[in-house]
C-alpha positions in Angstrom: -24.7 -0.3 8.3 -21.4 -1.8 7.1 -19.5 -3.9 10.2 -17.1 -2.7 10.9 -13.9 -3.1 9.8 -10.6 -4.2 10.9 -8.2 -2.4 9.9 -8.9 1.4 12.2 -5.9 3.4 11.1 -7.7 5.6 8.4 -10.9 5.9 11.9 -7.9 7.1 13.8 -6.7 9.0 11.6 -10.3 11.0 11.5 -10.5 11.6 14.9 -7.8 12.8 16.0 -7.8 14.7 13.2 -10.9 16.5 14.9 -10.2 16.1 18.3 -8.3 19.2 17.9 -10.0 21.8 19.2 -9.5 24.7 16.5 -10.4 22.4 13.4 -13.4 20.7 15.5 -14.6 24.3 16.6 -14.4 25.5 12.5 -16.2 21.9 11.7 -18.8 22.3 13.5 -19.3 26.6 12.4 -18.8 25.2 8.9 -22.0 22.3 9.5 -24.3 24.9 11.4 -23.8 27.9 8.9 -23.0 26.0 5.9 -19.8 27.9 3.9 -17.9 30.7 5.3 -14.8 33.0 3.7 -11.6 32.5 6.2 -12.0 36.3 7.2 -15.6 35.1 8.5 -14.5 32.2 10.1 -11.8 34.3 11.8 -14.1 36.4 13.3 -16.5 33.4 14.2 -13.7 31.0 15.6 -11.6 33.9 17.3 -8.3 32.2 16.0 -6.1 34.2 14.0 -6.6 34.4 10.0 -3.0 32.5 9.4 -4.4 29.3 12.6 -7.7 28.8 10.1 -6.0 28.9 7.2 -3.6 26.1 8.0 -6.4 24.3 9.4 -8.6 24.7 7.1 -5.7 23.4 4.4 -5.8 20.8 6.9 -9.3 19.4 6.4 -8.9 20.2 2.6 -7.1 17.5 2.5 -7.9 14.9 4.5 -11.0 15.4 2.5 -13.5 16.9 5.1 -14.1 20.7 3.7 -14.6 21.9 0.0 -13.3 25.2 -1.2 -15.2 27.4 -4.0 -13.0 30.0 -5.3 -15.6 33.4 -5.4 -14.2 36.7 -7.0 -10.7 37.4 -4.9 -12.7 35.0 -2.0 -13.0 31.0 -1.8 -15.5 29.5 0.2 -15.1 26.8 2.7 -17.8 24.1 3.4 -18.0 20.4 4.6 -17.3 18.3 1.2 -19.6 15.8 2.8 -23.3 15.7 4.7 -22.1 12.4 7.0 -19.5 14.9 8.6 -22.8 16.7 10.0 -23.9 13.5 11.2 -21.1 12.6 12.4 -20.8 16.1 14.4 -24.7 15.6 15.7 -24.0 11.9 17.0 -21.5 12.9 18.9 -23.1 16.0 20.3 -26.0 13.4 20.8 -23.7 11.0 23.0 -21.9 14.1 25.0 -25.4 14.8 26.1 -26.0 11.3 27.2 -22.4 10.2 28.8 -20.9 13.7 29.1 -19.8 13.9 32.4 -18.3 10.3 32.3 -16.6 11.3 28.8 -15.1 14.4 30.7 -14.1 12.7 33.7 -12.0 10.1 31.9 -9.2 9.6 33.8 -7.3 9.2 30.0 -8.7 12.4 27.6 -10.7 13.9 30.2 -10.3 17.4 30.6 -8.4 16.8 33.9 -5.7 15.4 31.6 
């Protein structure tokens, strides 16, 4: 593992991007189920098409998802396998500390 650097701005931007519930749901779904069309993601995550498209564009601009044209459709998938590892690690961390994180006075569910 590389040592942590002193410039945290990129990491802060990454975690802010992951903090959005819609973007996180899209990334989790892509991590678990592989590439999907927008119409399929709309059905799976229960968000409006415009919302899904907007969040996918954001994630693509950030280099977290890639798009592959297929006929008249576009298929979205995770850009890097490390993202799956990060999401899995977050789930493991929450399994170990979930109640503490949820009760955090600054960032928990009561804020």
